[in-house]
SEROMAR-830670 format. One line per field, with one value per residue (C-alpha): z, x, y; residue in one letter; residue number from 1. Coordinates in nm, 2 decimals, always signed. Each point is the difference from the previous one (the first is absolute). Layout:
pz: Z ...
px: X ...
py: Y ...
aa: a ...
i: NUM ...
***
This chain:
pz: +11.37 -0.36 -0.13 -0.34 -0.11 -0.28 -0.27 -0.33 -0.11 -0.29 +0.16 -0.32 +0.19 +0.09 -0.35 -0.13 +0.34 +0.04 -0.36 +0.04 +0.37 +0.26 +0.21 +0.31 -0.08 +0.02 +0.27 +0.32 +0.18 -0.02 -0.04 -0.18 +0.12 -0.09 +0.17 +0.32 -0.03 -0.08 +0.31 +0.23 -0.14 +0.02 +0.37 +0.10 +0.08 -0.05 -0.38 -0.16 -0.35 -0.21 -0.36 -0.21 -0.24 -0.32 -0.37 -0.27 -0.12 +0.34 +0.13 -0.08 +0.16 +0.32 -0.02 -0.05 +0.28 +0.25 -0.10 +0.10 +0.31 +0.26 +0.08 +0.03 +0.00 -0.31 -0.32 -0.32 -0.11 -0.35 -0.15 -0.36 -0.12 -0.18 -0.04 +0.20 -0.21 +0.06 +0.38 +0.20 +0.27 +0.36 +0.11 -0.32 +0.05 +0.36 -0.10 -0.26 +0.25 +0.27 -0.26 -0.17 +0.33 +0.17 +0.30 +0.29 +0.30 +0.15 -0.25 +0.04 -0.31 -0.02 -0.29 -0.10 -0.08 +0.33 +0.28 +0.33 +0.33 +0.21 +0.03 -0.19 +0.30 +0.20 -0.27 +0.01 +0.38 -0.05 -0.25 +0.22 +0.30 -0.21 -0.19 -0.28 -0.33 +0.08 -0.19 +0.08 +0.01 -0.02 +0.03 -0.32 +0.15 -0.32 -0.15 -0.35 +0.06 +0.16 -0.34 -0.14 +0.27 +0.19 +0.27 +0.34 +0.26 +0.34 +0.32 +0.23 -0.24 -0.18 -0.35 -0.03 -0.34 -0.29 -0.31 -0.28 -0.16 +0.11 -0.19 +0.32 +0.29 +0.35 +0.17 -0.08 +0.15 -0.28 -0.05 -0.13 -0.19 +0.31 +0.08 +0.19 -0.06 +0.19 -0.23 -0.01 -0.13 -0.31 -0.21 -0.30 -0.25 +0.16 -0.03 -0.36 -0.11 +0.11 -0.26 +0.25 -0.08 -0.03 +0.00 +0.36 +0.32 +0.16 -0.19 +0.14 +0.35 -0.05 -0.12 +0.29 +0.26 -0.09 +0.07 +0.29 +0.28 -0.13 +0.24 -0.06 +0.14 +0.01 +0.00 +0.03 -0.15 -0.37 -0.29 -0.36 -0.31 -0.26 -0.32 -0.14 -0.02 +0.27 +0.24 -0.06 +0.07 +0.31 +0.12 -0.04 +0.17 +0.30 +0.02 -0.03 +0.23 -0.17 -0.02 -0.31 -0.08 -0.23 -0.07 +0.10 -0.36 -0.15 -0.12 +0.10 -0.11 +0.04 +0.07 +0.25 +0.13 +0.17 +0.20 -0.08 -0.27 -0.07 -0.23 -0.06 -0.07 -0.28 -0.08 -0.10 +0.09 -0.09 +0.01 +0.09 +0.25 +0.12 +0.21 +0.08 -0.28 -0.07 -0.22 -0.08 -0.03 -0.26 -0.11 -0.10 +0.09 -0.09 +0.00 +0.10 +0.25 +0.10 +0.21 +0.07 -0.27 -0.06 -0.22 -0.08 -0.03 -0.27 -0.10 -0.11 +0.08 -0.07 -0.01 +0.07 +0.29 +0.08 +0.23 +0.05 -0.27 -0.04 -0.22 -0.11 +0.00 -0.26 -0.11 -0.11 +0.05 -0.06 -0.12 -0.24 +0.14 +0.05
px: +8.88 +0.08 +0.12 -0.03 +0.22 -0.17 +0.26 -0.19 -0.01 +0.19 +0.06 -0.06 +0.00 +0.37 +0.11 +0.28 +0.15 -0.24 -0.04 +0.24 -0.01 -0.27 -0.05 +0.03 +0.37 +0.06 +0.25 -0.10 +0.33 +0.20 -0.30 -0.33 -0.36 -0.08 +0.31 -0.11 -0.33 +0.17 +0.22 -0.29 -0.20 +0.31 +0.04 -0.37 -0.04 -0.38 +0.06 +0.05 +0.06 +0.01 -0.13 +0.13 -0.29 +0.15 -0.04 +0.17 +0.22 +0.17 -0.02 +0.36 +0.12 -0.17 +0.14 +0.35 -0.04 -0.12 +0.27 +0.26 -0.19 +0.05 -0.38 -0.15 -0.37 -0.08 -0.10 -0.11 -0.36 -0.07 -0.30 -0.04 +0.05 +0.28 -0.15 -0.20 -0.32 +0.00 -0.01 -0.28 -0.01 +0.13 -0.31 +0.00 +0.37 -0.06 -0.29 +0.22 +0.29 -0.22 -0.12 +0.34 +0.19 -0.28 +0.00 -0.22 +0.11 -0.01 +0.15 +0.21 +0.01 +0.24 +0.10 +0.37 +0.03 -0.12 +0.23 -0.18 +0.13 -0.11 +0.10 -0.21 +0.01 -0.20 -0.27 -0.01 -0.03 -0.30 -0.16 +0.04 -0.16 -0.30 -0.04 -0.16 +0.10 +0.23 +0.16 +0.26 -0.12 +0.18 -0.10 +0.13 -0.08 -0.16 -0.35 +0.14 +0.25 -0.28 -0.19 +0.26 -0.05 -0.25 -0.16 -0.06 -0.25 +0.05 -0.19 +0.29 +0.21 -0.30 -0.06 -0.35 +0.03 +0.25 -0.01 +0.25 +0.13 -0.29 -0.05 -0.07 +0.18 -0.14 +0.33 +0.37 +0.03 +0.07 +0.07 +0.35 +0.09 +0.06 -0.28 -0.05 -0.28 -0.11 -0.01 -0.39 +0.01 +0.20 -0.31 +0.16 -0.18 -0.33 +0.07 +0.11 -0.28 -0.24 +0.15 +0.18 +0.31 +0.31 +0.25 +0.05 +0.00 -0.19 -0.31 +0.02 +0.04 -0.31 -0.19 +0.13 -0.08 -0.36 +0.00 +0.24 +0.18 +0.31 +0.25 +0.26 +0.35 +0.07 +0.36 +0.20 +0.34 +0.07 -0.16 +0.11 -0.16 +0.28 -0.20 +0.13 +0.35 -0.11 -0.11 +0.32 +0.21 -0.21 +0.07 +0.37 +0.00 -0.18 +0.25 +0.31 -0.15 +0.19 +0.33 +0.17 +0.12 +0.30 +0.12 +0.36 +0.09 -0.17 +0.22 -0.11 +0.24 -0.05 -0.37 -0.24 -0.22 -0.31 -0.28 -0.17 +0.25 +0.09 +0.30 +0.03 +0.27 +0.24 -0.15 +0.23 -0.11 +0.22 -0.04 -0.36 -0.26 -0.26 -0.31 -0.27 +0.11 +0.12 +0.29 -0.02 +0.29 +0.27 -0.17 +0.22 -0.11 +0.24 -0.04 -0.37 -0.25 -0.26 -0.31 -0.28 +0.14 +0.07 +0.30 -0.02 +0.29 +0.27 -0.12 +0.22 -0.13 +0.23 -0.01 -0.37 -0.22 -0.31 -0.29 -0.27 +0.16 -0.01 +0.29 -0.02 +0.28 +0.28 -0.09 +0.25 -0.11 +0.21 -0.08 +0.29 +0.19 +0.38
py: +7.15 +0.09 +0.34 +0.16 +0.29 +0.18 +0.08 -0.02 +0.36 +0.15 +0.34 +0.20 +0.33 -0.06 -0.08 -0.01 -0.08 -0.30 -0.10 -0.29 -0.06 -0.05 +0.32 -0.22 -0.02 +0.37 +0.07 +0.18 +0.05 -0.32 -0.23 +0.00 +0.02 -0.36 -0.13 +0.18 -0.19 -0.34 +0.05 +0.05 -0.29 -0.23 +0.07 -0.06 -0.37 +0.03 +0.05 -0.34 +0.11 +0.32 +0.03 +0.28 +0.08 +0.14 +0.00 -0.20 +0.28 +0.05 -0.36 -0.09 +0.33 -0.10 -0.36 +0.13 +0.26 -0.26 -0.25 +0.26 +0.13 -0.28 +0.00 -0.35 +0.07 +0.20 -0.18 +0.16 -0.06 +0.13 +0.18 -0.08 +0.36 +0.18 +0.35 +0.25 -0.04 -0.38 +0.03 -0.18 +0.27 -0.07 -0.19 -0.20 -0.08 -0.11 -0.23 -0.16 -0.04 -0.16 -0.25 -0.05 -0.06 -0.18 +0.23 -0.10 +0.19 +0.35 +0.25 +0.31 +0.23 +0.29 +0.22 -0.04 +0.37 +0.15 +0.11 -0.01 +0.13 -0.30 -0.36 -0.24 -0.23 +0.26 -0.01 -0.38 +0.03 +0.23 -0.24 -0.30 +0.18 +0.11 -0.33 +0.19 +0.17 +0.29 +0.29 +0.25 +0.37 +0.33 +0.36 +0.17 +0.34 +0.13 -0.05 +0.05 -0.29 -0.21 +0.00 -0.24 -0.27 -0.20 +0.22 -0.17 +0.09 -0.16 -0.08 -0.08 -0.21 -0.16 +0.12 +0.13 +0.15 -0.03 +0.21 -0.07 +0.32 +0.23 +0.33 +0.19 -0.18 +0.07 -0.06 -0.07 -0.35 -0.24 -0.37 -0.09 -0.31 -0.22 -0.26 -0.32 -0.25 -0.31 -0.30 +0.01 +0.35 -0.07 +0.06 +0.15 -0.23 +0.07 +0.38 -0.02 -0.24 +0.27 +0.24 +0.22 +0.22 -0.22 +0.28 +0.14 -0.21 +0.29 -0.09 -0.35 +0.14 +0.22 -0.31 -0.21 +0.27 -0.02 -0.37 -0.05 +0.19 +0.17 +0.16 +0.28 +0.01 +0.38 +0.10 +0.32 +0.09 -0.03 -0.17 +0.03 -0.15 +0.00 +0.06 +0.33 +0.16 +0.25 -0.27 -0.19 +0.31 +0.07 -0.36 +0.04 +0.34 -0.15 -0.28 +0.23 +0.26 +0.29 -0.19 -0.13 -0.35 -0.06 -0.35 -0.08 -0.08 +0.31 +0.28 +0.35 +0.29 +0.37 -0.05 +0.15 -0.28 +0.15 -0.16 -0.33 -0.11 -0.36 -0.07 -0.37 -0.25 +0.08 +0.33 +0.29 +0.36 +0.29 +0.38 -0.03 +0.11 -0.26 +0.06 -0.26 -0.22 -0.36 -0.11 -0.37 -0.24 +0.07 +0.32 +0.30 +0.35 +0.29 +0.38 -0.03 +0.13 -0.25 +0.07 -0.26 -0.23 -0.37 -0.10 -0.37 -0.24 +0.02 +0.34 +0.29 +0.35 +0.30 +0.38 +0.03 +0.10 -0.22 +0.04 -0.26 -0.22 -0.38 -0.11 -0.36 -0.25 +0.00 +0.36 +0.26 +0.37 +0.31 +0.35 -0.02 +0.30 -0.03
aa: m h a v v l a g g y a t r l w p i t k h r p k m f l p v g e t t v i d r i f r e l e s d d r i d d v y v s t n e r f a d d f r d h l a d s g f d k p v v s v e e t t a e d e k f g v v g a l a q l v d r e g l d d d l l v v a g d n l v d f d l s e f v d f f e e r e a p s l a a y d v g s r e k a k s y g l v e l d g d r v v d f q e k p d d p a s t l v s i a c y a f p r e q l r f d e y l d s g n n p d e p g w y l q w l q e r s d v h a f v f d g a w f d i g t p e s y l e t v a w y l g g d s l v a d d a t v v d t e v g e n v h v m s g a h v e d a r l e r s l v f p n a h v e d c e l h d s i i d e e t h v e n i d l a g a l v g a h t h i s n g e d
i: 1 2 3 4 5 6 7 8 9 10 11 12 13 14 15 16 17 18 19 20 21 22 23 24 25 26 27 28 29 30 31 32 33 34 35 36 37 38 39 40 41 42 43 44 45 46 47 48 49 50 51 52 53 54 55 56 57 58 59 60 61 62 63 64 65 66 67 68 69 70 71 72 73 74 75 76 77 78 79 80 81 82 83 84 85 86 87 88 89 90 91 92 93 94 95 96 97 98 99 100 101 102 103 104 105 106 107 108 109 110 111 112 113 114 115 116 117 118 119 120 121 122 123 124 125 126 127 128 129 130 131 132 133 134 135 136 137 138 139 140 141 142 143 144 145 146 147 148 149 150 151 152 153 154 155 156 157 158 159 160 161 162 163 164 165 166 167 168 169 170 171 172 173 174 175 176 177 178 179 180 181 182 183 184 185 186 187 188 189 190 191 192 193 194 195 196 197 198 199 200 201 202 203 204 205 206 207 208 209 210 211 212 213 214 215 216 217 218 219 220 221 222 223 224 225 226 227 228 229 230 231 232 233 234 235 236 237 238 239 240 241 242 243 244 245 246 247 248 249 250 251 252 253 254 255 256 257 258 259 260 261 262 263 264 265 266 267 268 269 270 271 272 273 274 275 276 277 278 279 280 281 282 283 284 285 286 287 288 289 290 291 292 293 294 295 296 297 298 299 300 301 302 303 304 305 306 307 308 309 310 311 312 313 314 315 316 317 318 319 320 321 322
***
C-alpha cells in the first residue's frame, strides 16, 4: 500500500508565519503535525512507501526536514508550482503524482496539516475490512462549520450521499482529508477528463460515491485543520490542555506565563504576561502583554501589548517609549 501526505499548500491565511516555511512544520508541543503522521506511517508495515506531495518552493525544506528526521519511508514528490495561483488543486496534484511515481496499488491519502485523534492504522484496518473507498468522518457540531466541508450522509457506515460545501447542510457530519482507495478506484484522470472540479478531494469523493460504494470511518475525540491562526492556536491549546511548555534553554524572567503558552528554544521573555500564545526560537519579548499571538523566530518585541497578532520572523517592534 502507498501513502500520500498532502503538503502542497502555501498557507496564505497564516502569513507571515508561513510565508517562508510550510505550515506543516509549525510546532504543536515538541513535535509537528506532519511528524506525527510520518511516525504513524513509518510504524505500519502495510505502508510500503510514503510520498510527500509538495510544491517547488518548499521541496528543499521538506528534503532537509526528512534528512534530519530519521524516517525511512517518506520521499518528496514535487508539484511543478511555486505560487498559489499556479496550483493544480488537490485532485489534480494527486493525478499527477500517481502518474509521476507510477503508483499501482491501494492508496492512503492524508492531509499533512490535519491533527486527528485516532491512529491511522485503525483507519487502514477499516479500509481493508470494507475493501472499498473509505473516508474519515467527524461531527463538527455546527451547521455553520459544516458549510466549509464535505457533508456525509450514512446508512450504517456506507455513504449514501455526499455534498461538498453545501449552502444548507442537513447535518454536521463531515468528511476530513483522510481517504483510502483500492487501486482500481484511482480514477483521478477519468474524473478530471470529464471536466470535474480539480481543487478539493471532496468533489472526487462525491463523484466516486455515485459510481461505487464508499464507506465512512466515523471517529470521536479531536480534529484540527490547521489553516488559520485561530485553528493553529486551538490545536496547540488542545495539546497543552491548559498547561504551558517552556524550553529548557529559554529564558523567562519576571513573567507571568498563563495557560496554553509555548516558549521555544533560545527565546528570551522578560517582564511580560503571556496567555494562549507562542514565542518561537530565539525571539525576544520584553515588557509586553501577549494574548492569542504568535511571535516568530529571531523577532524582537518590546514595550507593546498584542492581541491576536502574527509577528513575522526577524521583525523588530517597539512603541518607542523609554
